N, C-alpha and C positions, 0 to 999 in steps of 0.2 A: 769495512767502513771505511777504509781509506779512499776508497774509490768514491764513495757518496762525497766525502768533503774537496778531495781533488777539485782545484779551479774554483771553488766556492768562497771557503775560507782556511784560514789558519786553526789548527787547532786549538792553539791559545784563545783565539776569538770566539771559536763553538765553545771551550769549557768556560768562558766568560757569560755567554749569553745561555748556556743552559744551566749556569749556576753551581756549577761541579767543579773539584779541582782538576787540572791540567793532567795530573797523573790518573784520574779516572778516565778522562777521554783517551790520553795513551793506553791503558788497559782494556779500552774497548777495542782500539784500533788494533792490536797485538792478538785480540781473540782470548787474552788473561783473564778476562771477565766479560758477562753478557750484559748487554743494557737493558733495563727491564720495561717493560711495553711501555708504561708511564713516559719514562725518559725517550723513547723511539717515537711517541707520538708528538712530544716537544721536538726532539729533533728533528722531525718530518717538517714541522710547520717552519721552524727557523730555516732549514735547507731547501722548502718548498720540491720534497719529494714524499713517499708513502712511507710509514712507521713499518711496513714490512720490509721495504730497501735495508734495515739496519739488521737483518737474520739472514742465517742461511738456510735454505729449505733443501731438505732430502725427499726425491719424489720415490714413494715406495710401491710396487707392484699391488693392485687390489686383492684383497686378501690375505695380505702379508703386514707384519708388525715391526716396527723397529723399536 
């Protein structure tokens, strides 16, 4: 998430616009907490990106589960 914020706005400003505590944004950045999809959609609107950009995607071979 820090890559998404980099150059666009400071975490404190992002927290203010998201209407969440700065500590929540800090936990999202550190990976301590996963952002809900609803917050990802709001964050994407604020940062002009895709909600999926806030998640780490794991590619799995066809027919295998993780």
